[in-house]
C-alpha positions in Angstrom: 268.6 24.0 -61.9 270.7 21.2 -60.6 268.7 18.5 -58.8 269.8 15.3 -57.2 267.1 12.7 -56.3 268.0 9.9 -53.9 265.9 6.9 -53.2 266.4 3.6 -51.4 265.6 0.3 -53.0 264.8 -2.8 -51.0 263.3 -5.8 -52.8 261.0 -3.7 -54.9 263.1 -2.7 -57.8 260.2 -2.2 -60.3 259.0 0.6 -58.1 262.4 2.2 -58.3 262.4 1.8 -62.1 258.9 3.4 -62.4 259.9 6.3 -60.1 263.1 6.9 -62.2 261.0 6.9 -65.4 258.7 9.6 -64.1 261.7 11.8 -63.5 263.8 11.0 -66.6 261.0 12.1 -68.9 261.3 15.6 -67.3 265.1 15.8 -67.7 264.8 18.8 -70.1 263.7 20.8 -67.1 266.7 20.2 -64.9 270.4 19.1 -64.7 269.3 15.8 -63.2 271.2 13.3 -61.1 269.4 10.2 -59.7 271.0 7.8 -57.2 269.3 4.5 -56.3 270.7 3.0 -53.1 270.1 -0.7 -52.9 269.8 -1.8 -49.3 271.1 -5.4 -49.9 268.0 -6.6 -51.8 267.6 -10.2 -53.0 269.9 -11.0 -55.9 267.0 -11.2 -58.4 265.9 -7.7 -57.3 269.4 -6.4 -57.7 269.5 -7.9 -61.2 266.3 -6.1 -62.2 267.7 -2.8 -61.0 271.1 -3.4 -62.7 269.4 -4.3 -66.0 267.2 -1.2 -65.9 270.2 1.1 -65.2 272.2 0.0 -68.2 272.6 2.8 -70.6 271.0 5.4 -68.3 273.7 8.1 -67.7 271.6 10.1 -65.3 270.9 7.2 -62.9 273.5 5.6 -60.7 273.1 2.5 -58.6 274.8 2.1 -55.2 274.7 -1.4 -53.9 275.2 -1.9 -50.1 276.4 -5.2 -48.6 274.0 -5.0 -45.7 270.5 -3.5 -45.0 271.6 -0.6 -42.8 268.2 1.1 -42.6 266.3 3.8 -44.5 267.9 7.1 -43.6 271.4 5.5 -43.2 271.1 4.2 -46.7 269.9 7.7 -47.9 273.0 9.2 -46.2 275.2 6.8 -48.3 273.4 8.3 -51.3 274.1 11.8 -50.0 277.8 10.9 -49.6 278.0 9.7 -53.2 276.1 12.8 -54.4 278.4 15.3 -52.6 281.5 13.4 -53.8 280.6 14.5 -57.4 281.4 18.1 -56.6 278.1 19.4 -58.0 276.5 22.4 -56.2 272.9 21.2 -56.3 270.0 23.6 -56.0 267.9 20.8 -54.5 268.4 17.3 -53.1 265.3 15.2 -53.0 265.4 12.4 -50.5 262.3 10.3 -51.1 260.6 6.9 -51.2 261.0 4.8 -54.4 257.2 4.2 -54.5 256.5 7.6 -55.9 255.5 8.8 -59.4 256.4 12.5 -59.9 253.8 14.6 -61.9 254.9 15.4 -65.4 255.6 19.0 -64.6 257.2 18.5 -61.2 260.7 19.6 -62.1 259.4 22.5 -64.2 257.3 23.8 -61.3 260.2 23.3 -58.9 262.5 25.3 -61.1 260.0 28.2 -60.9 260.0 28.4 -57.1 261.8 30.9 -54.9 262.3 30.4 -51.2 263.5 32.5 -48.2 266.9 31.7 -46.9 265.5 30.0 -43.7 263.6 27.4 -45.8 265.6 24.3 -45.6 263.0 21.7 -46.4 260.2 21.8 -48.9 257.3 19.3 -48.6 255.2 18.6 -51.7 251.6 17.6 -52.0 251.8 13.8 -51.6 248.8 12.1 -53.0 247.9 8.4 -52.3 246.5 6.1 -54.9 243.0 6.5 -53.3 243.3 10.3 -53.6 244.1 11.1 -50.0 246.5 14.0 -49.5 249.2 13.0 -46.9 250.7 16.5 -46.4 251.0 18.7 -44.4 251.9 16.0 -41.8 251.8 18.5 -38.9 251.1 22.2 -39.4 251.8 23.0 -35.8 253.9 21.6 -33.0 252.6 18.3 -31.5 250.0 19.0 -28.8 250.4 17.9 -25.1 247.5 15.4 -25.6 249.2 13.8 -28.6 252.5 13.6 -26.6 250.6 11.8 -23.9 249.1 9.4 -26.3 252.5 8.7 -27.8 253.9 7.9 -24.3 251.0 5.5 -23.9 251.2 4.0 -27.3 255.0 3.4 -27.2 254.9 2.0 -23.7 253.9 -1.6 -24.6 253.1 -3.6 -27.7 249.8 -4.8 -26.4 248.8 -1.3 -25.4 249.5 -0.3 -29.0 247.3 -3.1 -30.3 244.5 -1.9 -28.0 244.7 1.7 -29.2 244.8 0.6 -32.8 241.7 -1.5 -32.1 239.9 1.4 -30.5 240.7 3.6 -33.5 239.4 1.0 -35.9 236.1 0.6 -34.0 235.5 4.4 -34.2 236.8 4.7 -37.7 239.1 7.7 -36.7 242.4 6.4 -38.1 244.1 9.6 -39.2 245.4 8.3 -42.5 241.9 7.8 -44.0 241.2 11.5 -44.5 242.8 14.4 -46.3 245.3 16.4 -44.2 243.9 19.8 -43.1 245.4 22.6 -45.2 246.5 20.3 -48.0 245.5 22.9 -50.6 247.3 25.9 -48.9 250.9 27.0 -49.3 252.3 27.5 -45.7 255.1 27.0 -43.3 254.5 23.7 -41.4 256.1 22.0 -38.4 256.6 18.7 -40.0 256.3 17.2 -43.5 255.3 13.6 -44.4 258.4 11.3 -44.7 257.7 9.9 -48.2 259.3 13.0 -49.9 261.6 15.8 -48.7 263.1 18.4 -50.9 266.3 19.7 -49.3 267.3 23.2 -50.3 270.8 24.7 -50.6 270.3 26.2 -47.1 270.0 22.7 -45.7 272.9 21.3 -47.7 275.2 24.1 -46.5 274.2 24.3 -42.8 273.1 20.7 -42.0 274.3 18.7 -45.0 273.6 15.1 -43.8 270.5 13.4 -42.6 270.3 12.0 -39.0 271.1 8.3 -39.3 270.4 7.2 -35.8 267.1 5.5 -36.7 267.0 2.2 -38.7 263.4 2.9 -39.8 260.6 5.1 -38.7 260.7 8.6 -37.1 262.6 10.2 -40.0 260.2 13.2 -40.1 260.8 14.0 -36.4 264.6 13.7 -36.6 264.7 16.0 -39.6 262.5 18.5 -37.9 264.9 18.5 -34.9 267.8 19.1 -37.2 266.0 22.2 -38.6 265.1 23.6 -35.2 268.7 23.5 -34.1 269.8 25.8 -36.8 266.7 27.9 -37.2 265.5 26.3 -40.4 261.9 26.0 -41.6 259.8 23.6 -43.6 257.6 25.0 -46.4 254.6 23.1 -47.8 254.2 23.7 -51.5 251.0 22.1 -52.9 251.9 23.1 -56.5 254.6 20.4 -56.3 252.8 17.1 -56.7 253.9 13.5 -56.3 251.8 10.3 -56.4 252.4 7.8 -53.6 251.8 4.2 -54.5 251.1 2.9 -51.0 247.4 2.9 -50.4 247.3 -0.9 -50.3 250.2 -1.0 -47.7 248.2 0.5 -44.8 247.2 -2.2 -42.3 244.5 -2.1 -39.7 246.9 -3.2 -37.0 250.5 -2.4 -36.6 253.1 -5.0 -37.3 255.5 -6.0 -34.6 258.5 -5.2 -36.6 257.3 -1.7 -37.5 256.2 -1.1 -33.9 259.6 -2.0 -32.5 261.3 0.3 -35.0 258.9 3.1 -34.1 259.7 2.6 -30.4 263.4 2.8 -30.9 263.0 6.0 -32.9 260.6 7.5 -30.3 263.4 7.2 -27.7 265.6 9.4 -29.9 263.1 12.2 -30.4 260.6 12.1 -27.5 262.4 14.9 -25.5 262.2 17.3 -28.5 258.5 16.9 -29.3 
């Protein structure tokens, strides 16, 4: 099994190192290629990464001169991966704040997928034990679409909605996702980790790079719909997501602005 793992590093090199370590100790289970794309981090962070990569033949660093965004940086990693002329069985595009379970690559090597499965979503487990997949089992409901239009209409409206959700303690990220223990086709996976199959690499090949940050799940889902592809949720594939402390009670203005720009790209395809 030939696997390429691509991650983006931005001013958090130790996370990338830890993520790589969790994969490298499984290298006996796959012909492994790891590409770490540095999105123009601070010099001291670049040095941490460069020092770590010394002597690691399976891991390659790609250093960008500008911060071009998350999926755009991932795409640079894809270009490098494809240029190697390797016919990968899987290409994993994922956050760098992940720790892969010790048997992840072994379990992946045992899987068989139908030809229309282009993306595989693993069981993504936060540090507090919350399961973040499946992100959406079914297509987004008309009510949720309405709430999206309301939420993305104005920054102060977004703050008000977040405040209401906090009061009633109904923020969706605080509970396990329904169906997290069941293998199934799903509408959309959580963006921290996507496993692209050969079907995706042959029919779609490159990620949609129109978004700087946020909305990656929706853009990937749109790509699949255009070519009749599907997403399969596989709970036997497990990754640990080191982000439980990053959730905030109120949205940041930068994140909100990025979400708004992404929303304009995918809103007509929800």
